[in-house]
N, C-alpha and C positions, 0 to 999 in steps of 0.2 A: 178679248182685246189684247193686241200685241204690245209688248213693252217698248217704250220709246227709246230705241237705241240711237247712238250717235251716228250722224251721217258720215263721220270719218271712216267708219267701218266699210263703207261702200268704195273707198279709194283703193283697196287692195284685196288680194285673194289669200286663202289659207295656204300654208306651206305645202308645196307639192310632195315633198318627202314625208312630211308628217301625215298627210292624207293617204299616201300610198301605204304607209305602215299600218294605218287604221284599217284599210281595205284588206290587207294581208291577214290581219288579226281576225277580221270577220270571216274570211274564207276558211281559216284554220279552225275557228270555232264551229264552223259548219261541217268539219270533218275532212277537209282537203289538206293534202301535204304540199305546201308551197315552198319552193326554193326562192328565197328572198335576196335579191341583189340591190335593194333600195337603200338599206340602212347605211348611213355614213359614219360608222363608228367601229373602232377596232373590236375584233372578237376575242381579244385577250382579257384575262383577269388583271385588274389593277395590281401593280407590283406589291409584294408583301411588305416591303419597307415603307411604302406609302400608307398602307392600311395600319401598320403598327404605329407609325408616327401619329396618325389620327386618333388611334385608340389611346395612346399615351396622353395626347392633348386633352382628350375628354376626361381621363382619370386625374389629370393635373389641374382640372378646373378651367380649362380654356374654352368655356362654353358661353361666354358673354359677348355682347356687341363688340365689334372691332371698329377702328376708325373707318369711315365710309370708303376711303380709297385703299384699305388693306392694312394688315399688320406691318409694323416697322420691319420685322424680320423677313417677311415675304417680299416686301418692296425692295429690301436690300438685295435679296437673291435675284429678283427680276433685273435690278440694275446691273448686277454682275453678269447675268446671262446676256443682256444686251451688249455689254462691253466685250465679253469674251467671244461670243458667237458672231456678233454683227458689227463690232467696231463702233458702237454708239455709246457715248458717254452721257448719261442722264443724271441730273440731280434728283434727290428724293421727291421734290415737288413736281418733277416732270414724269413720274410714273404712277400708275394706279392699277388696282386689282378690282375685278368685278365678277359678277355671277355669270361667267361665261363670256366668250368673245362676242357672241351675238348681242348680249346686253350692252357691252361696251360700244359696239357699232351703233346700236339703236340710240344710246345716250349721246354719242358724239354727233349724230345727225340731228337729234332733237335740239341740241344746244347750238347748232350752227346753221340750220336751214330755215330760211323764211319762205313764205309762199312765193312760188314761181322760180326759186333758185334751182339751178340745173346741176345734176350730178352725172358725170360721164362714166358709163359702165360698159366695159368691153363684154361682148357675148361670144361664147357661152359664159354665164355667170352663176354664182351661188344664188339660189332661188330667192333669198330674202332681201338682197340689196335693193332691187327696184321698189319692192313693196314698203320697206322701211322708209325710203325716200318719199313715196307717195303719201304715206300716213302722216308725214311731217310737212305736207304741203308742197314738197319739191317736185321736180320734173326729172325722171330718169331719162338720160339721153343714151340710148343703147346703140352701141357700135358693133355691127356684125363682124366677127373675126373667124372666117372659115378655116378648115384644116389646111387649105392651100397656103395660108400664112401662119401655120402653126398654132392656130387658135389664139393669136396675140395681136393686140392693137399696134398699129404702126405709128411712127411719129407724124406722118402725113395725115392719117386719120384723126389723130388727136388734135393737131393744129386746126383742121377743118371743123372740128366739133366745138371748139371753144368759142363762147360768146361772152358779152359783158355780164350775163347772168350766171355763168359757170362758177360753182362754188367748190366742187370736189372732182377729182379723178380717183376712181377706185381700182387698185391693182391687186389681184389675188394670184400669188405665185409661190409655190406650185398651185395650180388652179384646180378648183372643183367646179366643173366636172371633167375637164379635158386632160388634166395632168401637165399642162404646158408650164414651162419655166422660162422666164426672161433671162437671157444671158446679159453680160455686162454691156456689150455694144447696143443691144436693144433697149436696155434700161437707160443707158446714157443718152440715147437719142430722145427718149421720152422726157428725161429730166431737162434736156436742152430746150424743149418746147415749153415746159413749165416755167423755166427761168424767164421766158419772155412774157409770161402772163402772171403777174404777181397776185392777182385776185384768186387764183386757183390753188386750193389746198390738195394735198395728196394723202390718201388713206391706203396703206399697204396691209393687206390681210395675209399673214405669214403662218397661219395655223398648221399648215402641212410642211413646214420648213424642213423637218428632219427626214422626210420621205422623198429623197432625191436620188433617182436611179441613173441620172445622165452624167454625173460628175461635173455638171455645170456649176460654177461658183455662183452663189446667191448674193449678188452685190446689194448692200443697203443703199437705197436712193440718197439718203442724207449723207452717206460717205462719198458717193460719186459726185454729189452736188451739195456741199455743206451749207450753201446759202438757203437750201430748201428745208433744212432741219426745223426752222421756226414755223413752218406751215405743213409739217408732215406728222401724221399720227400712225404709229406702227402698232398693229394688232397681233396678238399671239395668245397662247394659252396652253394648258396642260392636257386638254381633253383628248386630242388625237395622239400626240406623241407618247403619252404615258397611260393610255387606255383609261382615262378618267372622265369620260363624258358625263356621267351622272353626278360627278362631284361639283360641276358648274363653277369652274375657276378659269377666267381669262385675265389677261393683263395687257397694258398698253404703255407706250412711251410717246410723249409729245410735248408741245409747248405749254408753259405754265398757264397761260391764259385759258386755253381749252381745258386742261386738266382741272383747273379751279372751277370752271363752269360746269363740268361734268360732276364734280364733287358736290356742287350746290344742288344740281338736279337730283342726284342720287340721294342726297340727304332728305329730300322731300318725297322720294318715291320708293325705290327698291332697298335703299340702305346699303350697308356693307355686306360683303359675301360671307357665307357660313364660316365661322371661326374654325371648326373642325376640318373643313375642306381646305382652308388656307394652310393649316398645319401639314396636311397631306401634300399639298402642292409645294410647300417649302422643302419637304423631304425629296420630292420628285426632282426638283430643280438642282438640289445639292448632291443627290446620291443616285439618280436614276438613269445615268447615261448608258450603262450597259444594257438595261432593258430596252431603251430606244434603239440601240444598235442592233439588238437581236430582232426586234420587231421589224425594223427596216429591211433586214436580210430576208425575213419571211415574206414580207410584202413584195420584195424584188422577185423572189421565186414565183409567187402567185401572179405577178404581172407578166412574166414570161409565159406562164401557162395560159393565162386568159387571152393574151394576144394571139397565140397560135390557134387556140380552139375557136375563138370568135371568127377568125379568118377562114375557118372551115365551114361556117354557117352560110348557106347560099343567100346572097343578097346583103351580107354584112361585110364591111371593110374596116379594120381596126389598125390605125397607124401606131407608131411608137408612143409609149407613155413615159413621160420624163419624170413625173413625180406624183405625189398624193397616192390615193388607192382607189382610183376610179378608171374605168375604161369608157370611152365615148365613141363607139363605132358608128360610122355612117350606115344608115339603113336605106339609102337612096335606091339600092337594088331591089328593095321590096315594095316600094311605092308603085301602085298600079297593079300589083298582084292580086289574085282572087283566092279566097279561102275555100276549103272544101264545101262550106255552106253557101258559097256564092257571094260573100261580101267582098267588096273591093277595098284594099288598104290604100286610103288616100293620103294619110298623114302618119307621122311617127307615133301619134297617140293611138291610131288604129293598130299599128304594129304592136305597141305596148299591150293593148287590150287583147289582141290575138294571142300573144305569147302567154298571157296570164290564163286565158280560157283554154287554149289548145295544149299548152305545155306545163301549166301550173308553175310558171316561172315569172316572178315579179321583177320588172325593170321600170325605169322612169323614162319618159319621153323627152327628147331634146327641146321641145317647145317650152317645157317648164324652165329650161335654162337659157332661153332666148335665141336658140339656134337650131334649126331643123334642116334636113331630117336626120336625127341622130337618136341614139339610145344611151342612157347612162346606167352603168352597172358598177356597183361597189365590189371590189375583190377583197374586202375586209371580212372574208369568210373562208371556210376550209377549202383546201384543194379538192377534196371529194365533192363538195357542193359545186365548185366551179366546173369540174369535169362533168358531173351529172347534169347540171343546168345547161351547159353548152350542148351536151348530147340531145337533151330534150328540145332545145331551140333548133338545132340542126334538123331533127326529124320533123318538127312542126313546119319549118320553112321549106323543106323538101316536098311538103304536101301542097304548097301553093302553086297556082298555075298562072 
């Protein structure tokens, strides 16, 4: 007899990146050497100063529950970060800390979405946005944004997508998976649309903020349009910038009404974030800028390397990458090709599977990110892995007919 699971689970799919990681682990356990370009986390060790701060916190007895929305010290550091880096002045009641940016996004949507509410999500998108919306009874309105428009939603597309049921617009800049960054003129045009639709809230996911290779200024929407601050939630965290993915600390700034609602929900669900992790995050925000600068320089070098090598793979085309640490090359030139075994590659998922089987290279398909035919590769890995992985892909694709 099967266990009576909730029908809510039928609304969404497992995370594509998590599933891919599990598949790679299976193949490695079977003895294969897989070059993995799926994982979206820095390959650096967390800064020593962060680890030492966490150690001292434990020795000093900071091992008890914290306030649901974070320790006073970490919230103060978050407020300083928002003001110094983004020009956003938040009161203590307008910021919160959570167990990762994903948890904060989930909580925000749970607190704000009713059945049938619509959330506008430009594609390509981070894999979890649509499914979190669906789980909460909402309707993801996916707007295709191809490389011909820089993988970014236009003001005209946004205007056309808004209906009386629209609750949120989600902007992720720098973007996972494309690396796209909205410049000031592009962001201002979107804000002008939102100003005409007071029922639409804005969520900006800025987790890759510090990995910007384009020299494009990252304008805060609520600075460009101060009237929008009362309906804008800014998401960020320490996971990517400080190589702290496993520490699970995200943070947000937004209107008091939403932060209070999220506090209420968290008090009856996940509770506050780990106290030791919060101590580490405090040290990262206060002392870790040199680490971020060094990491960004390494990623910039890897970005240049992977763009050149991917463009040498027959059938792949990789445009400039403005930010984050992902490449999103088009694989349109491989669609319709035939493998040595006679299989026709009809989709980017077929290309993904072929590269895994023929080259022992793990990548993700564009379909998982809402826009095909593309592949997503993380270059948060060594230059040696990038070079060898691209060599393997080049040889595998040269075998297609």
